[in-house]
PDB file of N, CA, C and O in Angstrom:
ATOM      1  N   MET A   1      -6.479  29.362  85.756  1.00  0.00           N
ATOM      2  CA  MET A   1      -5.215  29.412  86.470  1.00  0.00           C
ATOM      3  C   MET A   1      -6.424  28.962  87.928  1.00  0.00           C
ATOM      4  O   MET A   1      -7.629  29.196  88.019  1.00  0.00           O
ATOM      5  N   LYS A   2      -5.617  28.356  88.766  1.00  0.00           N
ATOM      6  CA  LYS A   2      -6.248  27.831  90.039  1.00  0.00           C
ATOM      7  C   LYS A   2      -6.143  29.105  91.331  1.00  0.00           C
ATOM      8  O   LYS A   2      -5.097  29.637  91.704  1.00  0.00           O
ATOM      9  N   LYS A   3      -7.489  29.379  91.834  1.00  0.00           N
ATOM     10  CA  LYS A   3      -7.276  30.551  92.716  1.00  0.00           C
ATOM     11  C   LYS A   3      -6.393  30.112  93.739  1.00  0.00           C
ATOM     12  O   LYS A   3      -6.408  28.904  93.976  1.00  0.00           O
ATOM     13  N   MET A   4      -5.589  30.872  94.427  1.00  0.00           N
ATOM     14  CA  MET A   4      -4.823  30.850  95.719  1.00  0.00           C
ATOM     15  C   MET A   4      -5.214  31.922  96.532  1.00  0.00           C
ATOM     16  O   MET A   4      -5.557  33.028  96.112  1.00  0.00           O
ATOM     17  N   ASN A   5      -5.139  31.481  98.019  1.00  0.00           N
ATOM     18  CA  ASN A   5      -5.112  32.249  99.076  1.00  0.00           C
ATOM     19  C   ASN A   5      -4.217  33.423  99.253  1.00  0.00           C
ATOM     20  O   ASN A   5      -3.183  33.136  98.648  1.00  0.00           O
ATOM     21  N   SER A   6      -4.113  34.513  99.744  1.00  0.00           N
ATOM     22  CA  SER A   6      -3.064  35.637  99.890  1.00  0.00           C
ATOM     23  C   SER A   6      -1.699  34.998 100.211  1.00  0.00           C
ATOM     24  O   SER A   6      -0.833  35.243  99.371  1.00  0.00           O
ATOM     25  N   LYS A   7      -1.334  34.246 101.232  1.00  0.00           N
ATOM     26  CA  LYS A   7      -0.258  33.799 101.536  1.00  0.00           C
ATOM     27  C   LYS A   7       0.435  32.998 100.289  1.00  0.00           C
ATOM     28  O   LYS A   7       1.611  33.131  99.949  1.00  0.00           O
ATOM     29  N   LYS A   8      -0.421  32.236  99.745  1.00  0.00           N
ATOM     30  CA  LYS A   8       0.231  31.456  98.606  1.00  0.00           C
ATOM     31  C   LYS A   8       0.540  32.698  97.443  1.00  0.00           C
ATOM     32  O   LYS A   8       1.685  32.985  97.095  1.00  0.00           O
ATOM     33  N   VAL A   9      -0.570  33.311  96.964  1.00  0.00           N
ATOM     34  CA  VAL A   9       0.298  34.309  96.046  1.00  0.00           C
ATOM     35  C   VAL A   9       1.208  35.239  96.272  1.00  0.00           C
ATOM     36  O   VAL A   9       1.818  35.646  95.283  1.00  0.00           O
ATOM     37  N   LEU A  10       1.493  35.738  97.423  1.00  0.00           N
ATOM     38  CA  LEU A  10       2.833  36.397  97.976  1.00  0.00           C
ATOM     39  C   LEU A  10       3.570  35.399  97.952  1.00  0.00           C
ATOM     40  O   LEU A  10       4.664  35.862  97.631  1.00  0.00           O
ATOM     41  N   LYS A  11       3.702  34.065  98.116  1.00  0.00           N
ATOM     42  CA  LYS A  11       4.794  32.984  98.412  1.00  0.00           C
ATOM     43  C   LYS A  11       5.017  33.025  96.723  1.00  0.00           C
ATOM     44  O   LYS A  11       6.079  33.281  96.156  1.00  0.00           O
ATOM     45  N   LYS A  12       4.042  32.781  96.245  1.00  0.00           N
ATOM     46  CA  LYS A  12       4.683  32.556  94.598  1.00  0.00           C
ATOM     47  C   LYS A  12       5.345  33.934  94.148  1.00  0.00           C
ATOM     48  O   LYS A  12       6.426  33.843  93.566  1.00  0.00           O
ATOM     49  N   LEU A  13       4.966  34.827  94.296  1.00  0.00           N
ATOM     50  CA  LEU A  13       5.222  36.366  93.927  1.00  0.00           C
ATOM     51  C   LEU A  13       6.859  36.420  94.423  1.00  0.00           C
ATOM     52  O   LEU A  13       7.828  36.843  93.793  1.00  0.00           O
ATOM     53  N   ILE A  14       6.809  35.954  95.507  1.00  0.00           N
ATOM     54  CA  ILE A  14       8.590  36.241  95.991  1.00  0.00           C
ATOM     55  C   ILE A  14       9.281  35.162  95.646  1.00  0.00           C
ATOM     56  O   ILE A  14      10.467  35.406  95.428  1.00  0.00           O
ATOM     57  N   ASP A  15       8.942  33.994  95.512  1.00  0.00           N
ATOM     58  CA  ASP A  15       9.534  32.978  94.597  1.00  0.00           C
ATOM     59  C   ASP A  15      10.087  33.378  93.530  1.00  0.00           C
ATOM     60  O   ASP A  15      11.289  33.221  93.316  1.00  0.00           O
ATOM     61  N   ASN A  16       9.166  34.028  92.610  1.00  0.00           N
ATOM     62  CA  ASN A  16       9.460  34.609  91.379  1.00  0.00           C
ATOM     63  C   ASN A  16      10.528  35.503  91.283  1.00  0.00           C
ATOM     64  O   ASN A  16      11.618  35.327  90.740  1.00  0.00           O
ATOM     65  N   ILE A  17      10.065  36.550  91.913  1.00  0.00           N
ATOM     66  CA  ILE A  17      11.207  37.510  92.111  1.00  0.00           C
ATOM     67  C   ILE A  17      12.686  37.157  92.554  1.00  0.00           C
ATOM     68  O   ILE A  17      13.668  37.658  92.006  1.00  0.00           O
ATOM     69  N   LEU A  18      12.755  36.241  93.605  1.00  0.00           N
ATOM     70  CA  LEU A  18      13.981  35.802  93.962  1.00  0.00           C
ATOM     71  C   LEU A  18      14.610  35.044  92.648  1.00  0.00           C
ATOM     72  O   LEU A  18      15.806  35.187  92.393  1.00  0.00           O
ATOM     73  N   THR A  19      13.973  34.434  92.028  1.00  0.00           N
ATOM     74  CA  THR A  19      14.650  33.516  91.023  1.00  0.00           C
ATOM     75  C   THR A  19      15.111  34.604  89.749  1.00  0.00           C
ATOM     76  O   THR A  19      16.221  34.781  89.249  1.00  0.00           O
ATOM     77  N   TYR A  20      14.237  35.029  89.550  1.00  0.00           N
ATOM     78  CA  TYR A  20      15.038  36.396  88.593  1.00  0.00           C
ATOM     79  C   TYR A  20      16.177  37.205  89.138  1.00  0.00           C
ATOM     80  O   TYR A  20      17.138  37.573  88.462  1.00  0.00           O
ATOM     81  N   LEU A  21      15.997  37.449  90.396  1.00  0.00           N
ATOM     82  CA  LEU A  21      17.156  38.188  90.899  1.00  0.00           C
ATOM     83  C   LEU A  21      18.334  37.298  90.938  1.00  0.00           C
ATOM     84  O   LEU A  21      19.439  37.830  90.827  1.00  0.00           O
ATOM     85  N   ASP A  22      18.253  36.003  91.083  1.00  0.00           N
ATOM     86  CA  ASP A  22      19.426  34.988  91.252  1.00  0.00           C
ATOM     87  C   ASP A  22      19.762  34.667  89.818  1.00  0.00           C
ATOM     88  O   ASP A  22      20.810  34.036  89.678  1.00  0.00           O
ATOM     89  N   GLU A  23      19.119  34.956  88.764  1.00  0.00           N
ATOM     90  CA  GLU A  23      19.367  34.980  87.453  1.00  0.00           C
ATOM     91  C   GLU A  23      20.114  35.906  87.079  1.00  0.00           C
ATOM     92  O   GLU A  23      20.915  35.719  86.163  1.00  0.00           O
ATOM     93  N   MET A  24      20.009  37.039  87.686  1.00  0.00           N
ATOM     94  CA  MET A  24      20.535  38.507  87.131  1.00  0.00           C
ATOM     95  C   MET A  24      21.845  38.505  87.644  1.00  0.00           C
ATOM     96  O   MET A  24      22.684  39.169  87.036  1.00  0.00           O
ATOM     97  N   GLN A  25      22.263  37.713  88.921  1.00  0.00           N
ATOM     98  CA  GLN A  25      23.282  37.796  89.836  1.00  0.00           C
ATOM     99  C   GLN A  25      24.233  37.108  89.064  1.00  0.00           C
ATOM    100  O   GLN A  25      25.368  37.138  89.538  1.00  0.00           O
ATOM    101  N   CYS A  26      24.097  36.521  88.052  1.00  0.00           N
ATOM    102  CA  CYS A  26      24.888  35.809  87.192  1.00  0.00           C
ATOM    103  C   CYS A  26      25.534  36.388  86.194  1.00  0.00           C
ATOM    104  O   CYS A  26      26.629  36.032  85.759  1.00  0.00           O
ATOM    105  N   ASP A  27      24.801  37.386  85.767  1.00  0.00           N
ATOM    106  CA  ASP A  27      25.322  38.243  84.501  1.00  0.00           C
ATOM    107  C   ASP A  27      26.003  39.177  85.000  1.00  0.00           C
ATOM    108  O   ASP A  27      25.443  40.023  85.696  1.00  0.00           O
ATOM    109  N   ILE A  28      27.211  39.218  84.779  1.00  0.00           N
ATOM    110  CA  ILE A  28      28.232  40.227  85.134  1.00  0.00           C
ATOM    111  C   ILE A  28      28.111  41.912  84.972  1.00  0.00           C
ATOM    112  O   ILE A  28      28.254  42.825  85.785  1.00  0.00           O
ATOM    113  N   ILE A  29      27.759  41.876  83.453  1.00  0.00           N
ATOM    114  CA  ILE A  29      27.319  43.212  83.009  1.00  0.00           C
ATOM    115  C   ILE A  29      26.069  43.377  82.614  1.00  0.00           C
ATOM    116  O   ILE A  29      25.754  42.957  81.501  1.00  0.00           O
ATOM    117  N   LEU A  30      25.154  43.989  83.405  1.00  0.00           N
ATOM    118  CA  LEU A  30      23.634  44.181  83.277  1.00  0.00           C
ATOM    119  C   LEU A  30      23.625  45.117  82.080  1.00  0.00           C
ATOM    120  O   LEU A  30      24.583  45.886  81.996  1.00  0.00           O
ATOM    121  N   SER A  31      22.617  45.172  81.072  1.00  0.00           N
ATOM    122  CA  SER A  31      22.204  46.693  80.247  1.00  0.00           C
ATOM    123  C   SER A  31      21.378  47.206  80.996  1.00  0.00           C
ATOM    124  O   SER A  31      20.717  46.636  81.865  1.00  0.00           O
ATOM    125  N   GLU A  32      21.365  48.557  80.639  1.00  0.00           N
ATOM    126  CA  GLU A  32      20.538  49.516  81.657  1.00  0.00           C
ATOM    127  C   GLU A  32      19.068  48.966  81.918  1.00  0.00           C
ATOM    128  O   GLU A  32      18.523  49.150  83.006  1.00  0.00           O
ATOM    129  N   PHE A  33      18.372  48.199  80.749  1.00  0.00           N
ATOM    130  CA  PHE A  33      17.298  47.841  80.803  1.00  0.00           C
ATOM    131  C   PHE A  33      17.017  46.534  82.034  1.00  0.00           C
ATOM    132  O   PHE A  33      16.032  46.382  82.756  1.00  0.00           O
ATOM    133  N   ALA A  34      18.220  45.741  81.945  1.00  0.00           N
ATOM    134  CA  ALA A  34      17.934  44.773  82.920  1.00  0.00           C
ATOM    135  C   ALA A  34      18.379  45.526  84.420  1.00  0.00           C
ATOM    136  O   ALA A  34      17.673  45.267  85.395  1.00  0.00           O
ATOM    137  N   GLU A  35      19.399  46.331  84.567  1.00  0.00           N
ATOM    138  CA  GLU A  35      19.530  46.800  85.434  1.00  0.00           C
ATOM    139  C   GLU A  35      18.657  47.488  85.953  1.00  0.00           C
ATOM    140  O   GLU A  35      18.592  47.518  87.182  1.00  0.00           O
ATOM    141  N   GLY A  36      17.781  48.201  85.188  1.00  0.00           N
ATOM    142  CA  GLY A  36      16.223  48.855  85.707  1.00  0.00           C
ATOM    143  C   GLY A  36      15.244  47.883  86.472  1.00  0.00           C
ATOM    144  O   GLY A  36      14.604  48.162  87.486  1.00  0.00           O
ATOM    145  N   GLY A  37      15.256  46.577  85.725  1.00  0.00           N
ATOM    146  CA  GLY A  37      14.347  45.311  86.280  1.00  0.00           C
ATOM    147  C   GLY A  37      14.995  45.274  87.444  1.00  0.00           C
ATOM    148  O   GLY A  37      14.292  45.494  88.431  1.00  0.00           O
ATOM    149  N   LYS A  38      16.333  45.022  87.654  1.00  0.00           N
ATOM    150  CA  LYS A  38      16.992  44.336  89.187  1.00  0.00           C
ATOM    151  C   LYS A  38      16.445  45.679  90.276  1.00  0.00           C
ATOM    152  O   LYS A  38      16.193  45.399  91.448  1.00  0.00           O
ATOM    153  N   TYR A  39      16.321  46.858  89.865  1.00  0.00           N
ATOM    154  CA  TYR A  39      15.747  47.621  90.822  1.00  0.00           C
ATOM    155  C   TYR A  39      14.360  47.631  91.190  1.00  0.00           C
ATOM    156  O   TYR A  39      13.929  47.772  92.334  1.00  0.00           O
ATOM    157  N   ALA A  40      13.417  47.405  89.712  1.00  0.00           N
ATOM    158  CA  ALA A  40      12.246  47.397  90.164  1.00  0.00           C
ATOM    159  C   ALA A  40      11.791  45.978  91.175  1.00  0.00           C
ATOM    160  O   ALA A  40      10.813  46.029  91.921  1.00  0.00           O
ATOM    161  N   PHE A  41      12.559  44.898  91.065  1.00  0.00           N
ATOM    162  CA  PHE A  41      12.433  43.707  91.688  1.00  0.00           C
ATOM    163  C   PHE A  41      12.699  43.894  92.966  1.00  0.00           C
ATOM    164  O   PHE A  41      11.977  43.285  93.755  1.00  0.00           O
ATOM    165  N   LEU A  42      13.704  44.705  93.477  1.00  0.00           N
ATOM    166  CA  LEU A  42      14.303  45.042  94.569  1.00  0.00           C
ATOM    167  C   LEU A  42      13.135  45.766  95.482  1.00  0.00           C
ATOM    168  O   LEU A  42      12.794  45.507  96.636  1.00  0.00           O
ATOM    169  N   GLU A  43      12.595  46.854  94.482  1.00  0.00           N
ATOM    170  CA  GLU A  43      11.501  47.702  95.294  1.00  0.00           C
ATOM    171  C   GLU A  43      10.375  46.738  95.747  1.00  0.00           C
ATOM    172  O   GLU A  43       9.864  46.754  96.867  1.00  0.00           O
ATOM    173  N   CYS A  44      10.038  45.854  94.685  1.00  0.00           N
ATOM    174  CA  CYS A  44       8.928  44.986  94.970  1.00  0.00           C
ATOM    175  C   CYS A  44       9.002  44.467  96.213  1.00  0.00           C
ATOM    176  O   CYS A  44       8.204  44.802  97.089  1.00  0.00           O
ATOM    177  N   LEU A  45      10.054  43.523  96.428  1.00  0.00           N
ATOM    178  CA  LEU A  45      10.553  43.234  97.701  1.00  0.00           C
ATOM    179  C   LEU A  45      10.739  44.077  98.766  1.00  0.00           C
ATOM    180  O   LEU A  45      10.736  43.569  99.887  1.00  0.00           O
ATOM    181  N   GLU A  46      10.906  45.294  98.646  1.00  0.00           N
ATOM    182  CA  GLU A  46      10.958  46.030  99.805  1.00  0.00           C
ATOM    183  C   GLU A  46       9.689  46.237 100.172  1.00  0.00           C
ATOM    184  O   GLU A  46       9.511  46.114 101.384  1.00  0.00           O
ATOM    185  N   ILE A  47       8.468  46.591  99.349  1.00  0.00           N
ATOM    186  CA  ILE A  47       7.151  46.698  99.517  1.00  0.00           C
ATOM    187  C   ILE A  47       6.334  45.575 100.150  1.00  0.00           C
ATOM    188  O   ILE A  47       5.213  45.708 100.641  1.00  0.00           O
ATOM    189  N   ILE A  48       7.125  44.328 100.063  1.00  0.00           N
ATOM    190  CA  ILE A  48       6.219  43.014 100.242  1.00  0.00           C
ATOM    191  C   ILE A  48       7.159  42.840 101.697  1.00  0.00           C
ATOM    192  O   ILE A  48       6.694  42.144 102.599  1.00  0.00           O
ATOM    193  N   SER A  49       8.030  43.276 101.806  1.00  0.00           N
ATOM    194  CA  SER A  49       8.525  43.116 103.223  1.00  0.00           C
ATOM    195  C   SER A  49       7.982  43.764 104.305  1.00  0.00           C
ATOM    196  O   SER A  49       8.337  43.595 105.471  1.00  0.00           O
ATOM    197  N   CYS A  50       7.092  44.529 103.906  1.00  0.00           N
ATOM    198  CA  CYS A  50       6.140  45.114 105.071  1.00  0.00           C
ATOM    199  C   CYS A  50       5.112  44.332 105.763  1.00  0.00           C
ATOM    200  O   CYS A  50       4.584  44.627 106.836  1.00  0.00           O
ATOM    201  N   TRP A  51       4.842  43.112 104.897  1.00  0.00           N
ATOM    202  CA  TRP A  51       4.161  42.036 104.972  1.00  0.00           C
ATOM    203  C   TRP A  51       4.755  41.119 106.603  1.00  0.00           C
ATOM    204  O   TRP A  51       5.956  40.916 106.774  1.00  0.00           O
ATOM    205  N   LYS A  52       3.964  40.784 107.379  1.00  0.00           N
ATOM    206  CA  LYS A  52       4.652  40.345 108.700  1.00  0.00           C
ATOM    207  C   LYS A  52       5.424  38.988 108.567  1.00  0.00           C
ATOM    208  O   LYS A  52       6.494  38.861 109.163  1.00  0.00           O
ATOM    209  N   TYR A  53       4.964  38.064 107.876  1.00  0.00           N
ATOM    210  CA  TYR A  53       4.991  36.875 107.423  1.00  0.00           C
ATOM    211  C   TYR A  53       6.251  36.831 106.216  1.00  0.00           C
ATOM    212  O   TYR A  53       6.633  35.773 105.714  1.00  0.00           O
ATOM    213  N   PHE A  54       6.733  38.002 105.908  1.00  0.00           N
ATOM    214  CA  PHE A  54       7.838  37.702 104.775  1.00  0.00           C
ATOM    215  C   PHE A  54       9.283  37.332 105.101  1.00  0.00           C
ATOM    216  O   PHE A  54      10.134  37.116 104.238  1.00  0.00           O
ATOM    217  N   HIS A  55       9.484  37.280 106.377  1.00  0.00           N
ATOM    218  CA  HIS A  55      10.771  36.334 106.458  1.00  0.00           C
ATOM    219  C   HIS A  55      10.645  35.232 106.417  1.00  0.00           C
ATOM    220  O   HIS A  55      11.678  34.566 106.487  1.00  0.00           O
ATOM    221  N   LYS A  56       9.491  34.605 106.303  1.00  0.00           N
ATOM    222  CA  LYS A  56       9.416  33.176 106.286  1.00  0.00           C
ATOM    223  C   LYS A  56       9.385  32.422 105.187  1.00  0.00           C
ATOM    224  O   LYS A  56       9.323  31.193 105.133  1.00  0.00           O
ATOM    225  N   TYR A  57       9.456  33.667 103.775  1.00  0.00           N
ATOM    226  CA  TYR A  57       9.470  33.404 102.625  1.00  0.00           C
ATOM    227  C   TYR A  57      10.923  33.286 101.864  1.00  0.00           C
ATOM    228  O   TYR A  57      10.927  33.207 100.635  1.00  0.00           O
ATOM    229  N   GLY A  58      11.910  33.277 102.453  1.00  0.00           N
ATOM    230  CA  GLY A  58      13.188  33.063 101.970  1.00  0.00           C
ATOM    231  C   GLY A  58      14.207  34.012 102.027  1.00  0.00           C
ATOM    232  O   GLY A  58      15.362  33.731 101.709  1.00  0.00           O
ATOM    233  N   ILE A  59      13.835  35.206 102.442  1.00  0.00           N
ATOM    234  CA  ILE A  59      14.943  36.505 102.406  1.00  0.00           C
ATOM    235  C   ILE A  59      14.689  37.290 103.828  1.00  0.00           C
ATOM    236  O   ILE A  59      13.608  37.750 104.195  1.00  0.00           O
ATOM    237  N   TYR A  60      15.962  37.337 104.559  1.00  0.00           N
ATOM    238  CA  TYR A  60      15.785  38.121 105.690  1.00  0.00           C
ATOM    239  C   TYR A  60      16.200  39.662 105.639  1.00  0.00           C
ATOM    240  O   TYR A  60      15.628  40.626 106.149  1.00  0.00           O
ATOM    241  N   ASP A  61      17.425  39.607 104.832  1.00  0.00           N
ATOM    242  CA  ASP A  61      18.238  40.881 104.553  1.00  0.00           C
ATOM    243  C   ASP A  61      18.093  41.426 103.047  1.00  0.00           C
ATOM    244  O   ASP A  61      19.173  41.182 102.509  1.00  0.00           O
ATOM    245  N   ILE A  62      17.422  41.920 102.328  1.00  0.00           N
ATOM    246  CA  ILE A  62      17.354  42.340 100.929  1.00  0.00           C
ATOM    247  C   ILE A  62      18.569  42.838 100.492  1.00  0.00           C
ATOM    248  O   ILE A  62      19.249  42.286  99.627  1.00  0.00           O
ATOM    249  N   GLU A  63      18.891  43.959 101.115  1.00  0.00           N
ATOM    250  CA  GLU A  63      20.233  44.707 100.761  1.00  0.00           C
ATOM    251  C   GLU A  63      21.482  44.184 100.810  1.00  0.00           C
ATOM    252  O   GLU A  63      22.417  44.627 100.144  1.00  0.00           O
ATOM    253  N   LYS A  64      21.574  43.030 101.751  1.00  0.00           N
ATOM    254  CA  LYS A  64      22.548  42.486 101.802  1.00  0.00           C
ATOM    255  C   LYS A  64      22.919  41.138 101.027  1.00  0.00           C
ATOM    256  O   LYS A  64      24.038  40.714 100.737  1.00  0.00           O
ATOM    257  N   THR A  65      21.659  40.586 100.773  1.00  0.00           N
ATOM    258  CA  THR A  65      21.692  39.343  99.895  1.00  0.00           C
ATOM    259  C   THR A  65      21.974  39.815  98.386  1.00  0.00           C
ATOM    260  O   THR A  65      22.809  39.250  97.680  1.00  0.00           O
ATOM    261  N   TYR A  66      21.058  41.101  97.883  1.00  0.00           N
ATOM    262  CA  TYR A  66      21.101  41.796  96.582  1.00  0.00           C
ATOM    263  C   TYR A  66      21.851  42.876  96.588  1.00  0.00           C
ATOM    264  O   TYR A  66      21.091  43.821  96.805  1.00  0.00           O
ATOM    265  N   PRO A  67      22.845  43.218  96.478  1.00  0.00           N
ATOM    266  CA  PRO A  67      23.405  44.475  96.759  1.00  0.00           C
ATOM    267  C   PRO A  67      23.368  45.214  95.529  1.00  0.00           C
ATOM    268  O   PRO A  67      23.536  44.537  94.515  1.00  0.00           O
ATOM    269  N   LEU A  68      23.128  46.848  95.336  1.00  0.00           N
ATOM    270  CA  LEU A  68      22.625  47.556  94.154  1.00  0.00           C
ATOM    271  C   LEU A  68      24.252  47.958  93.663  1.00  0.00           C
ATOM    272  O   LEU A  68      24.444  48.609  92.637  1.00  0.00           O
TER     273      LEU A  68
END
């Protein structure tokens, strides 16, 4: 795997998490396991949102875009 700088790593992580969350939005009924995964992904985004450039990478209001 090619090494990336920190911005590229965070962008890739954010993109992957957003993709997973978008896929979960399509499921009307989530299993308990999938629901737990959604919470985990949202928690990861909350932590990453502490990064000052987070808003440049695809989402501004996590709770509005992905309500629990």
